[in-house]
C-alpha positions as CSV (number, residue, x, y, z in Angstrom):
1,M,-2.1,12.3,30.6
2,Q,1.3,13.7,29.2
3,I,4.4,11.2,29.6
4,S,7.6,13.0,29.6
5,A,10.7,12.3,27.0
6,R,13.2,11.5,29.7
7,L,10.4,9.1,31.8
8,A,9.5,7.2,28.7
9,M,12.7,6.1,27.7
10,W,13.0,4.7,31.2
11,M,9.9,3.2,30.2
12,C,11.4,2.1,27.5
13,L,14.5,0.9,29.0
14,V,12.5,-1.8,31.7
15,F,10.0,-2.4,28.6
16,G,13.4,-3.7,26.9
17,L,14.5,-5.6,29.5
18,V,11.8,-7.5,30.1
19,C,10.9,-8.6,26.8
20,A,14.6,-9.3,26.0
21,G,14.5,-12.1,29.3
22,A,11.3,-14.6,28.0
23,A,13.0,-14.0,24.4
24,L,16.8,-15.5,26.1
25,T,14.4,-18.0,28.3
26,A,12.4,-19.5,25.2
27,L,15.5,-19.7,23.8
28,T,17.5,-21.5,26.3
29,G,14.5,-23.6,27.3
30,A,13.9,-24.9,23.5
31,P,16.4,-27.2,22.8
32,T,15.5,-28.8,26.0
33,V,11.7,-29.7,25.1
34,A,10.8,-33.1,23.4
35,D,7.9,-32.4,21.2
36,A,9.1,-30.9,17.6
37,A,5.9,-28.8,17.2
38,E,6.2,-27.5,21.1
39,R,10.4,-26.6,20.6
40,E,9.7,-25.1,17.1
41,A,6.0,-22.7,19.2
42,S,8.9,-21.8,21.5
43,Y,11.6,-20.4,18.9
44,G,8.5,-19.1,17.8
45,Y,7.8,-17.6,21.3
46,A,11.7,-16.1,21.1
47,A,10.8,-14.3,18.2
48,F,8.1,-12.5,19.5
49,W,9.5,-11.2,23.0
50,G,12.5,-10.3,20.6
51,F,11.1,-7.9,17.9
52,L,9.2,-6.1,20.7
53,A,12.7,-5.8,22.5
54,L,13.8,-4.2,19.1
55,V,10.8,-1.4,19.3
56,A,11.1,-1.2,22.5
57,A,14.8,-0.1,21.8
58,V,13.9,2.2,19.2
59,F,11.5,4.1,20.3
60,G,13.4,4.3,23.9
61,V,16.4,5.5,21.0
62,L,13.2,7.9,19.9
63,S,12.9,9.0,24.0
64,W,16.5,9.8,24.3
65,M,16.7,11.9,21.2
66,M,13.6,13.7,21.9
67,A,14.9,13.6,25.6
68,K,18.3,15.5,24.6
69,G,16.8,17.6,22.3
70,K,18.2,16.5,18.9
71,L,15.1,16.1,17.3
72,G,13.4,19.6,18.3
73,T,12.4,21.2,20.9
74,V,10.8,19.8,23.4
75,E,8.3,22.0,24.9
């Protein structure tokens, strides 16, 4: 199965937005957690989801560049 560069770009955008939303939810909810260990775990989850959003953004930009032909010809 082959995925076009344009489809990969849109899929990265959707996945990145979902990951950014999860990170934002974890960050905004962390101060309300009473237990310090659980609060730190919430910040760790937020960092993980933020990292995944960053990876999705990088691959989305690479897919966009491939779709525009900036990384070589698309066959």
